[in-house]
C-alpha positions, 0 to 999 in steps of 0.5 A: 500500500502507498501514501499520497498527500491528496484526496485522490483522484484529485492532484495526482503527481509529485507536488500535490500539496503545493498545487492545492494551496496555489489553486486556492483549495480550502481542503486537501487530505491524504489517501492510502491506496493499493497502487496499480500501473498508472501514476497514483492510480489504484483502489483507495483503502483509506482517506482523511481530510485536512482543512487548509486555513486561509493563511496556511503554508505548505510547511504548516499543512505538511508538517502539522497535519499531513505527515503525522496523520499519514503515519497514523493512517498507514498503520490504520490501513495496514491493520485493516488490510491484515484483518481483512476488514477494509474496502477498496474503492475504485478511483473516479477517473472523471474527477482525476487531475494530474499536476507535475512538479511545482518548479521555478516557472510555477513559483514565479510571482506575476505582480499584475495577477490578483492579490489572492493568487499571489498570496496563495502562491507565496503560501504554496511555496513556503518553505520550498521552492520559494515564490520568487520575483526579481528586483533588477537582476537580483532574484528575491524569494518571498516566504512570510507575507500578509495580504492587504485587500483593497476594499474598492478598485479605486482604493488600490495603491500603486501600480503592479510591482511597485514598492508602496511602503517601507516600515521597520518590519516589512515592505509593501508591494502593489498588485491587482486588488491590493498590496502584499506585505513582505515579512521574510525573504531571501536575496543574495545574503540568504533568508532575512527579514524584510527590513534587512532585505530592504537595506541589502537592496536599497529599496525605496518607495516608488521602485518596482519589482519586475512584472 
């Protein structure tokens, strides 16, 4: 039997948790199944659901929920199989989707997209692979962040990618529908606070991250 960190047949593939968070899912889970020839195909023995909170990161969903729950679920499923008390349910192929590796292309931030998509991407890439953007030629990976949704279109400050505010603890970047407040990021000097990165890159209000 095998473990997979999604509610199969949804999110077959190697980066199931990343994709579920990036695409705004509010729940995911794990599946214990008997693998067949196809990728993540085979009869389902046991499934457990996990709520994805609005601010949950990849790390939180995996380490706080899916990993410990998965260990327990494997033991539970193995016991039921040995005792012949289990059911094996065929996956519904009409509900199946496959997503590939969540690599560098998928992790790139496009500041002109909606704030919710950007925030979901940052959460989906924390701690790996790290949602990234560029400031000039310098690659910047953003880890911890808050989203500030503008109540109306007219109240959106700045243009997409523009640095609109720099505080003692963070800096704000405008996007479609609001601003992303960056709290922790990684530049050339490694993972640092947003304030340290602002000094490292000499960030100023009115400058832009690459779209």
